[in-house]
N, C-alpha and C positions, 0 to 999 in steps of 0.2 A: 746785381753785383755790388758789393759794398765798396764805398769810396774810402779814401784814406781816413784814418782816425782824426787827423787834424782838421780836414775839410768837413767831416761829419760833425765834429764838435763845434766848429764855427757856425755851421748851418743851424745846429741845434740851439746855440746861444742866441742867434738872431731871431729864431722862431719864438723862443721863450720870452725874449724882450717884448715881442709884439703881443704877448698874452696878458690880459688884465689880471690884476691881483686877485687873490682869493676873496670871494664874495659871500662865503657862508652857504647856507642851503640854496639849492638850485631853484630859483623862481624867476627866470628871465625869458623873454621872447628871443627867438633866433633872428639873427640878421639875415636879410636876403642875400647879402654878399658872402661868397664862400670863404671860410677861414683859411689861413695858411695851412699847408699840409705838414703839420708838425709830427704826426705819427710816423711818417716815413723817415724823418730826420732822427727821431728817437730810436727807431728800429735799426737804422743804418749805423748810428753811433755805437750801438751795442756790438754789432757784428764786426765793425772796423776795429773797435778796441781790442777784442779778443784775437782777431786775425793779425793786426799790425803790431800791437804791443806785446802780445803774449804767444804768438806763433800757433794759434789754433786754426784747424782746418774748418772751413765753412761748408756745411752739408745742407742740401735742400730739405725743406719740410717733407716728412713722410705724408702719404695720403691719409685722410681721416678714416679711410676704410682699412681696418686691421688686416695685415697679411699673416696668415698662419698662426693667429692667436685667438682661439675660440673663447677665451675668457673675457674678451672685450667686445662691446657693441660698436664703439668708435675709439679711435685713438684719443685718449683723454689726458695725456701728459707728454712732455718732451722726451722722457726716457723710454717710451714704449718701443720705438724702433731699435733701441740699443739693448733690449732685454737679452738677446742671445749672448752679448758680451758679459752682462751681469751674471747670467746663469752658466756661463762657461760653455755654451753650446754653439758658439759661432764657428762656422766652417773656416779653418785656418787658411784655406785657399781663397776666401772671399775678400773683397775690398774692405769690408767692415773689420776684418781681423787685424788690419793695419792701423786702425784708428787709435790714436793716443790722446791728442788734445782736439776737441771738437766743439763747435758752437753753431747754433742755428736759431731760427724763429719757427716754432712748430705750430701748425694748425691743430687745435684741440676742440673736441665736442663732448660736452657733458650733458646728455639728454637721454637718460635711460640707463638701466643697470645700476651698479653699486654706487657710482659717483654721478649723480644727476642733479642739475640745478633747474630743471624745467619748471617745477611747481613754483619756484620763487621768482622766476623771470616776470617782470612787470610790477610785482608787488613792492619792490624796493628799488634803490638807485644803483645797485652794483652787480646783481647776478646776470649771467649770460649763459646761453647754451653753446655758443661758439666764442672762443677767445684765442689769443696768440700767446704762446709761452716762449719767452726768451730764455735760453739756457746755455750753459757751458759744461763740458764734461771732461774728466781726466780718467782714463782707463788704465788699469794694471799698475796703479801707484805712481804714474808719471809725475803727479804732484798730489798733495793731500790738503789737510786743513789750513795750514798757515798760508800757502799760496792762494787757495780758494778764497779765504776771508780777505786777504790783502787785495786781490783783484776786485772783489765786490766793492770793498770800501773805496778803492781808487776810482772806480767807474762812477759810483754814486756821488762822491764828493768832488772829484776833480773834473770829470767829463760832464756829468749832468749838473754839477754845481749845487747839489742839495746841501744846505747847511748842516754841519756835523752835529750841532746841538738839537736838531730835529730828528735825529736817528737814534733808535734804541735797538738792542739786540737781545735775543733769548737763546738759551743753550740748554742742553739735556742735563737735568738735575739728578739722574740716576734712577734705578728701579731695583730696590732690594729684593723683590720677589724673583726677578730674573737674574739676580747676582751681578747686576751692572752698577758700577759706581758713577758718580757725576763726571761729566765731560769737562774736567778742569783745564784740559789742554786748550779747548776752544775758548773758555773763559779768559785764560791767560793771553791768548792771541789777541782777543779784542781789547784787553787792557793795554797790551803793547801797542796796538794801533791807535790808542788814545781815547777809547770809549770809557767813560768813568763808570765805576761800579754802581753808581746811582741810576744809570740808564741801562742796567743789565738785569734780565729776568731769568729765573731758573724754573723749568717746568719738568714734569714727569713724562712717561712714555706716550700718554694720550696726545700731548702737544709737540714734543720734541724727540720723537723716535719714529722713524719712517720705515714702513714695511711694504714690499711689493704686493704681498698677498698673505693668505693664511700660512703659507710656507714659502721659503726662498730668501733671497738677499734682503738685508735690512741693515739699519744702522742709525746712529744718533743724527740729529740735524740741528743746525743753528739758523736762526731767522733774523732778518733785518726789518725793523718796523719804522714807520714814519709817524711822527706826532702831529696830528691835525691841529691840536690846540696851540702849538707853538709856544709852550711854556705858560700859557694863560689858563689857570685853573688846572683841573685834573687832566692827565695825559689822555689823549684819544688816539690810540695806536692803530695804524693800518699796516698789515703785513705786506712788505714789498718783495722780499727775496728769501727763498728757502734753499739752504745749502745742505745737502744730504751726504753723509760719509758712510758709504756702504762697506761694512766690514764683518757682518754676521750672516749666518743662515738661520732663519727664524722659525719658531714653532707656531702652531695655530693659536689664535687669540684675537681679541678685538683689535682691528686695525686703527692706527692713529688717525685722528681727525684734525683738520687745520684749526688754528686758533680762531675762536669765534667771539667769546666774551670772557674776559679775564675777571671783571668785576663790574659793578654797576657803573663805575666811572672810568674804567680802563678798557677800551674797545680796541683790540688789535686788528690791524689790516697789514698783511705781510707783503713787503716789496720783493724781497729776495731771500731764498733760503738755501743754506748749505749745511750738510750734515757734519757733526762733530767728529773728533778723531778717536773714536773708540775702535777697537780692532774690527775689521770687516767681518760681519757675521752673516750666517744664514740660519733661518728657523727651520728645524727639522720636523718631520711628521709627528714625532713624540713630544714636541713642544720645546725641545732644548735649543739653545743658541750655540752655534759652532762657528769658529773663525773661518772666513772665506780664504781660499788660496791666494786671491789677489784682491786688493781693495780699490775702490773707485770713488770719484766725486761726481755727484749729480745735482745740478742746481737748476732752479726754475723761478722766473719772475714774469708775472702777467703784464703784458704790454699795456692793456687798457688801464690797469690800476696805476702803473708807473706814469702813464700819460696824464692821468687825472692829477697826480701829485705835481708833476712838472708844469701843468697848465693851470694849477690853482683851482681845481674843481673838486667839489665834494661828490660829484656823481660821474661815473665813467660815461654816462650818456651825454654829458655836456662837453666831451672832448671832440676833436675834429674827426675821430673815427666814426662818430654817430651823428654829428650835427648835419652833414649833408643829407643823410637819410631822413632825419626828423624834418628837415626843411622840405624835402621832396614829398613826404607824407602830407605835410600841411598844404602844400600847393596842389596836391592831387585829390584832396578830400575836402569836405565841407566843414571840418572840425576847427575849433579855435586853435591858435598856435600852442605848441608844447611849452609847458611852464614848470615841469619837474615836480609836480605835486604827488604825494603818496597818501595812502590810508584814507581817513575820513575827509581830508582836505581835497582829495581828488574826486570832486563831484562828477557823477556820470562815468567815472573810471576812464576819462578821456586820456589822461597822461599814461595810465597803465596800458591802455591800448597802443599808444605811440611806442612805448618801450617793447611791448610784445611783438608788434609788427616789425620794428627795426631789428630786434634781435633775431627773430625767426627767419627773416628773409636773408640775413647774412649766413645763418646756419644752412638753410636750404641751398643757397647758391654754392657755398663751399662744398657741401656733400655731393650735390649733383655733378659739380665739376670733377669730383674724385670718383664718380661712377656709382654713387648710391642714390637711387631714384625713389621718390615716394610712390609712384605708380598707382593710380586710382582704379585701375582695372581689377577685376576679380568678382566672382559671384557673391551675392549677399550671403551672409552667414558663414563665410569661410575665413574669418579673421584669425581664429585660433590656429588654423593651418598655416596662414601667412606668418604669424608670429613664430611658429615652430621652425619654418623654413628660412625666414629672413627677418629677424626681430628689428634690425636697424632700419629696414624699409618701413616697418610699421611705425617706428618712432618718428620718421620723417613725415609720414601721413598725419600723425598726430600734430606735429609742428605746423604743417601746412593748414590743417583744419582750424587750429587755434588762431593762426594769423588771418585766415579768411573771415572767421567769425568776428574777431575783434575789429578788423578793418571795415567790414560791411555794416555791422550792427552798431558799433560805438563811434566809429569815425566817419560813417556814411560814405564809404568809398564806392566808386562805381565798379561794375563788373570788369575783370581784367586788370584791376589796379596793381595786384602784387607783381605781376610780370613786368610792369613798368618801372619797378624799383630795382630790378636786376642791374641795369646799366650803372646805377649809382653805387651799388656794391662793387661792381667791376672797377669803377673809377677810383674808389678808395682803397681797394685791396689788390687790384690786378697787377700793380707794379711789383709787389712782393710775391705774388702767387700767379704766375702767367697762365696757368691752366684756366683761370677765370676768364681771361681775355680770349683764349682759344675756343672756349665753349660757351661764350656769353649768349649767342643766339639760341643754342639748344637749351640752356638753363631757363631763359625767359619763356620759351615755347612750352617746356614741360610744366613750369609753374602755372602758366595761364591755362593749359589744358586741365590740369588737376584742380585748379581753382573753379573752373566752370563746372566740372563734374561734382565737386563738393557742394557748390551753391545749390544745386538741385536737391541733393540730399538734405541740406540744412533747411531749405524751405519746407520740404516735406516733414522733417522732424519738428519744425516750429508749428506746423498745422496740427500734428498729432498731439503735441503738448497742449496747445490751446483747446483742442477738442476734449482732451482728458480733464483739463482743469475745469471746464464747464460742468462736468459731471460730478466733481468733488464738492463735498461740503466745506464749510469754513475751517473746520479743525482737522480735516482729513489730510493724511500724508500722500504724497505722490506714489502710485503703485510701482513697486520694484520691477515687476514684469514688463511694464511699459518702458521704463528707463532702460532695462536690459535689451529690449528689442531695438531701441534706438542706438545702442552703443556698438563699439567695435566687435563685441562678442555676439551681437544680434544681427539685424538686417540692414540698417542704414549706415553703420560704420561711423557714427559720431563718437568722438572720444568721451568717455564716461565723465571725466572732469568737466568737459564742456556742457554736458547735460546737467550736471549738478550746478554749474555756474548759471545756466539759463534759468533754472528753477530758483536759485538764491535771489536772482535779480527780480523775480516775481514774488518773493516772500513766501515761497512754498517749500516745505520740508520734504525731503526724500525718505522713503522707507529704507533706511540704512541696513536694518537687520535683515530684511528680505533680500536686499541687494547682496549682502555678504553671503547669505545662504545660496543664492544663485551662482555667485562666484566660486564657492566651494564645490558645488555640483559640477560646474564647468571644469574646475581644476581636476576633479576626480575623473571626469570623462576623458580629459586630455591625457591623464596619466595612464588610463587603461588603453588608450589608442596609441600611445607613444611607442616608438620603436625602442628596443633595448639599447642602453648606452654601449657604445663601442669600447671594448677593452683597451686600456691604455698600453698594456704590455710592459715589458721590461724597459727601463730607462737608465741612462748614465747620468747621475746627478753631478753637481758642480765639483764635489770632492773627488769622484771617480775620474772625471775629466782632468782635474788638476793633477791627480796622481799619474795619469798617462803622460801628461805633458812634462812633468818632472822626470819621468823615466825615459824621456826622449822617444816615446813610441810615435812613429810617423802616422799621419792621417791615412785612412784606408784608400788604396788605389782602386777606384771603381771604374777605370776606363774600360776594362773588359766587358762592361755592361753594353757597350756599343758594338760588340763583336757578334753580329748576326747578319744573315744573308737571306735572300729570297730564292726559294727552290723553283725549278721549272714548273712544278705543279701549282705554284702560287702560295704555298705555305712558307713559314719562316723557319730557319734553322739557327739555333743558338749554340755557340761554341761553349765547350766546357772550360773550366778554370781551375788550375791547381794552386792551392794557397797553404799557408802555415797558420796554425792557431797561435795567436799572440796573447790572448787573455780570455778567461772564462769568468762568468758572473752567475752566482746563484740567484734564485728568484727574488731575494731581498736586496739584490744589488751588490752583495759582498763579492769581492774578487777572490776566486779560488783557483787552485792549481789543477783540479780535475773535477769531473762530475760523474756520477754513477748512473746505473741503469734506472730508467724511469724518471730521471730528473728533467725539469724544464729549465733551460739556462740561456744566457746571453753569450754570444760568441763574437769575438773580434778577430779578424783575419788580416794578413798583410795586403790582400787584394780580394776582389769579388767581382762576379759578373751579374749579381743581383741588383735590380733597380730598387733603391730605398724610397720609401714613401715620402713624397714631397711634391710641391707645386700642383696639388690636386690629382696627381697620378698615384694609383694604388701601388703597393709594394709587390714585387715578384714573389712567387711561392715556388717551392721546389724541394730539393733534398741535397745532402752531401754524403759522401762516403769517404772513409779513411783509405788512403792509398795502400793497396795491397789487400784490403778487405772489402771488395766490391759488393759482397752479398748483404751487407748491413747498411740500411738506409737511415740517415738521420734527417727526418722531415724538417724543413725550414718554413715556419708559419708566416714570417714577415721579416722585413729588413727596414731599419729606420736610421736616419742620420742623427748623430749626436756630436756636435762640435767637430765635424769633419771625419768622425769615425762612423763606420757602418756597423751597427749592432744587429746580428742575426739572431732571431728567436728560434731556438731549436729544442726539439724533444729528443732526448738521448736514449735510444734503446740499449746501448752498451756504454762502457766507460769511454770518456774522451778526455784527453790531457792537453795542457799547454805544450806547444811544440809539435803536436801531431800534424802530419801532412794530409790534406784533404782535397777532394775533387768536388766541385760544385756543379749542380745541374739545375737549370731553370725549367719549370713546367711551362710548356707552351700554352696549354689550356686545361687546366683542371676543370672537370665538369661541375657545374653548379647544381643545387637541388632542383631548381626550376628546369634546367636542361634535362636532368634525369627524368623528371616527371613528364616532360614533353615527349621524350623518347618512348616512355611507357604508353602515353596517350596515342602516339602514332601507331604503335603495334596493336593496341586494343581496338583502334578504329579498323585496322585491317582484319582483325579477328571478327569483329562484328559484321563486316561485309561478307564474310565467308567466301572469299575468293578462291578460285581454282589455282592449284600449284602445277605448273607445267615442267616436264623434264624431258631432255632430249640429248643424245650424243651427237656431237658435231666435230668437224675438223678443228684442231686447235688454232690454225691460222685464221679461221673465220672470226675468232674472238679477239684478235689483236687490236682492232681499231674501233671497238664499240664504246661510245661515250658513256661513262658512268658504270661500266661493268666492274663488279667487285671481284678482286682476285688478291691472293696473298703471294708473298715473295717465296715461292716454292716451285718445284718441278711438277707440271701437270702431264697426265697421259695424253696421248694423241691417238684416237679421238678423245675428247673430254666431255664430261657430263655437265650440261648447263641446266640450272634450275631457275625458273622465272615465276613470280607471283602475279597472277591476274592477267598476264599477257603471254600468248603463245611464244615459244622460243624463237621460231622463225621470224616472227614480227619484231621481237626484241633485238635480234641480231642484224636486222636490216640496217645498213650503214646510214640510211636517211632517217631512221627512227630515233626518237628521243626517249623511248620507253624505259631504258635502263637508268635514266635520270629521274624517272617518276616513281619507279617501283623497285623491288628487290630482284636483281638479276645477278647470279653468282655462278662461279665454277665450283662444283662440289660433287664428290663421289659418294657422299653419305646417303642414308635413307631419309625420306621426307614425308610429311603429311600430304594428303591429297587435296585437302581444302584447309584454309586458315581457321575456319570456325572450330575445327577439332581441338585447337589449343585451349579453348575455354577461357583462360585468363593468363596473364603474364605479369610477373613482378620482377623488377631488377633488384637484386638483393646484395650486390657487391660490385666493386670495381677494383682494378689493379693496373697500375702503370707498368706496361711491358717494356717500353722504351720511351725516350723523350718524344712526346707528341702522339703516342699510341697507347690507348687505354682499353683494356678488356673489361667488358661488362658481363657479370654473371647473373642469370635470370632463372626463375623457376616458373612452371606453368600448372594449369589445371587446379586440382584440389589443394596442392601445396601452396600455390599462389594465394588462394583464398585464406589459408591458414596464416600465411605471412602477413596479410593485411590485418587479420584479427589480432595477431601479436603486436603489430604496430599500433593499433588503436588502444590496446590494453596498456602499453607502455606510455602512450601519449596521455592517457588518463592518470597514470601514476605520477608522471612529471607534473601535470596540472595540479594534482593534490599536494605534491611536495612543495610546489611554488606557493600554494595557499598557506601551508603550515609555516613556511619561511617568512611570509608576509606578516604573520601574527607575532613574530619576534621571539627571542629567547630570554629567559630570566637568569640563567647561569651558564657557566662554561660547559658543564656536562651536557646540558640540553642542546647548546649550540654545536658542540662537537658531534652529538648524535645526528643532528640535522646535516652537518657537513659530511659525515660518513654515509648518510642516506643518499646524498647527492652522488657520492663516489660509487655506491652500490648501483644506483640507476645508470650512471655513466658506463659502468662495466656491463650492465644488462643490455643497454642500447648498443654498445660496441659489438657485442657477441650474438645478439638475437638474429634470427632469420626473419627479416622484415623489409619493407620497401626501403631502398637505399636513399631515396630523396627524403623520406620521413626520418630515417636515421640521422642524416646530416642536419636536418632542421632541429631535431631533438638534441643532438650534440651541441649545436650552437646555443640552444636555450639552457641546457644543463651547464654549459661552460659559464654562462652569466649567473645562473643560480648558485653554482659552487663558489664563484667569486664573491657573491653577496654573503653566502654562508661563512666563508673564510674570513670576510671582513668583520662579520658579527663576532666570530670566535676571537679574532685579534683584539677587538675593542674590549670584550669581556676579559680576555687574558691580560690586557694592559691594566685594567682596573684591579684585577686580582694581584698582578705583579706589583702595582703601586702600594697596595696594602701590605704585602709581605715585605716590600722594601723598607717601609717605615718601621715595621716590627724588628727587622734585622738591624737597622740603624740605631734603634733604641737599645739593642742588646750589646752592640759593639762600640767601644770608644774609638776615637779617631786614631788611625795608625796606618801602616803601609800594607796591612794584610787582613782580609776577612776570609776565613775558612769555616764553613758551618753546614748544617743540614737544614732543609726546609721542605715541607711537602708541596709538591707542584703536580698538577694533574697531567702535565705533558712536558716534554722537553722544550717546547716552544715557550711555555710559561716560565720555565726555569731560566732560559736564556734572557727573557725580558726582565726578570728580577735582577740578574747579574748586570745587565746593561744599565738599568735604572740606578742600581747601587753605585756603579762607577761614574755615572753622570753626576750624582749628588756628592760623591767623594772621589774626584778625579785623580787624586794621588794614591788611591788605594787599589791594590790588585785583589780580585775576588774569585773564589772557587766555591761552588755550592753543590752538594749532593742531595738527591731526592730519592728516598726509598720508595719502591713500588711493590705491588703484589707479587708473590712468588719469588721474592728475593732479588728482583732486578733493581738496579740503581741507575738513576740518571745523573749526568755530570755536566756542568757548564762553568766556564771561567772566562775572565777577561783580565788582561794585564795592563797596568797603568802605562801611559806613554813614556813616562820618565824612567820606567824599568827596562824598556826594550833598548837595544836588540839582544842583550845577554839573556834576558828572561822572556820566553815566548809562550803564548797561551796554548798553542798546538802541542808543544813539548810537555807542558804542565799537565794538560788533559790526558795525553798519552801515558805519562808516568802513572797517573792515578788509575786510569781505566785498565791499563795493563795489569796493575796490582789486583784489580777485580776480575781479571780474565776477560776483559772486553776490548773495545776499540774506541778510537777517538779521531776526530777530523776538525779542520778549521784553518785559521790563519794565525799570524804572529800575535794579533791583538785579541781575537775572540775565538773560542773553540768549544766543542761539546763532544759528548760521547756517552757510552753506556757500558754497564758491566753487571756482575752479580756477586754479591757477598752477603754474609750474615754478620760480618764484623765491620760495622761502619766506622767505629773508632779507629781501627787500624788504617782504613782508607783515608780518614781525615788526617791521621798522623803522617801518612805518606805525603799527602798534599802539602801540609805545613812544612815538613822537612825539606821537600824539594824547593818550595818557594823561598824559604829562609836561606837555603844554600845559594840560590841565584841572586837574592837580594843583598 
């Protein structure tokens, strides 16, 4: 719990006064006396400042194990846990939805994935795989640039007491390619706060524009730097704080990297960063920047780096966050004391080993406390599978093995040494992160067990290396096959970088080319064995969610999902739910008023009884019907949560409109392909046993209490005919018998085979849901069953061949579209063929993924074609409020893309394009500039033009499309211009 800001500041100043002045490069022995715990004072002063002076809510650090974010191996920034707010997907009923001003100290791990510092740890004096990120956030515009910069400046200069003349700032200098001007607002704010222009730097998007990923929220940032030189000679800047102003949605492109080297003499190290005040943007899939519905402030400052500045250290390893660990390492090993050497000066790599061990034991302790375990168990040779299932676990294994190797070989540590360092980590960090204290014994035990297991592998690996070296000549390279067998991809599970390092220390060169070849072969093998990527499905992006919130649409009431009960028979009964359609979305995410037959769409209702996918539980499946039209089923493939709204993914067999009343039904158990195959297998086993079929008429009353007897909800004659497979009827009807639970015993008046072997073969070729929880299976037997299997095998081979053609890629749109149509033809063939139902379902899933890949290829090629045609049209038309023209496009999809790209490059222009097709058909697409609505709408514009051509049109107020037929394109263009000019 943070103390008051005054108390925290006082404690901080007393601690800083006890700190020796800056000594230059780190080359000092550690004192055996523990230094004052200044890190806690610095952390506490930060939290107290934002809570007490500026009304921020303090929230705990999130676990370093990402929750519901497959894009991350570990939480690597303070903003990770707030991504739902930035993306607009936060559930409005959640606690997070109420966050406005927030501050915390976040545990971060950067050891693997896109942002990894693992390779640099130990080699220099500043990199870490675990660090603490101090941060403050302002959500939904509660404050923005001026307040964020002022708070940062106040904390650094007044609370931490850093001299103003040691601080520099950088700001976003603009990006002409993206159409973004310089962030002069941030520059002026810093000037107003007293920062002279001579200590201000302007940089481009690589340094001062922050992006969450290839797409999504982004914005300019401004950074505060500390001058290590103190005015003596050229500035040596270290970044302290990064302030990010999220105001855009961003397109794909190279993500910004932190400042590293400005010039030979200007080395930035950032203390604190906050983004500048450019409108909140998000980068879209097509690369454009769009303003976000709400803007946010996201700042981050590394505690370790700040502490080094405040304690006058050039190395973060010389602060009190690390000195207790380095001291404990020295006391537990036979190595000389730590002296902070790097590079060639670090003879024997002793100081490198100190830094590696200290860093890695911190990371291991933090991760294990948060539930991520390295786990040394696992059969040799299965590392690729482990990576596929749990890559973060593999990263921790690598960390532990590096730490063991450096501690035992370079520091001469005794067995079990790493586990003895865990209490030191708990002592230095446990006050801020109590989960370390709660789990300290378990952490130490896991580390020690894994250390013991790895030491055995390491010793065996060392023997193999020595034996191999004895067989090599003076100029021979170390065989790639041997190195591979030692690595995580081989048998012993040694990290490959560790194998390379062991060879480097012996002056032996590794066969890098051979190793690369083995890695490529392994990657190809994994790709062949990998399961197909799950389809993401329809999503509501930040703009769609913002529109719903502006319209006052309430979150979906999903309380009916808990309306189920247990039947006396043991099965579950789910209640139905009546709801109203509030919004429909096309496959591209566009909001529409209606969807037509055959369209796949997203559906928002006022309430639902479907469980939406979350928390590791899969989504419900089922169907809905329109009230009054119970005979038409709209299958619901999945339901997912998007910012408190439940989006239902629906295939529409008929028209569905906003405002329709529907009734929802949850499937209790849809049969899986595996279950269908198992049913077939059970029947085929009975057929192979050629069991006798017994039939006998008995009194109906005798059948009333037979366990497992199959009967339908209908009136049976008395006496009734009983049919039993493999067991005489009298035996099956014995109250003490369990025969009816083991074989088929039914009430049936039909004619039956006398032995099961006469069936010959049986194939289930279809299924139909009769009622909720009741599925009818359709099967064929004998020769027809054999023919169905042959059809299934033939279609499976066609699908395999189509997949191979798709993997070869397409050179142009026509070829890609042909492949896409081929997938559609195969889908139709599989849907209608008489074939095994389990195989149909498997091929349907495969074809669904293949069609998605084919459509993606088409879209990429169409985007390229659209970009070319866009540039041609822009060259033909001068700037103005209107572009009406013809252009050849191979499909309506391409034409729409051309229109959209034109409008993005000329946002104040309304565009309508016609594309003549064979046989006189004409495609039409248009988009209206935002400044021209609501008087001028795209849907009405397209309708006017397509009606003139005897066709139809559809769309929204902003974008619309349609078709028609005409031999007089000039007349159609004149109609389009006249209508637009009248509205404009």
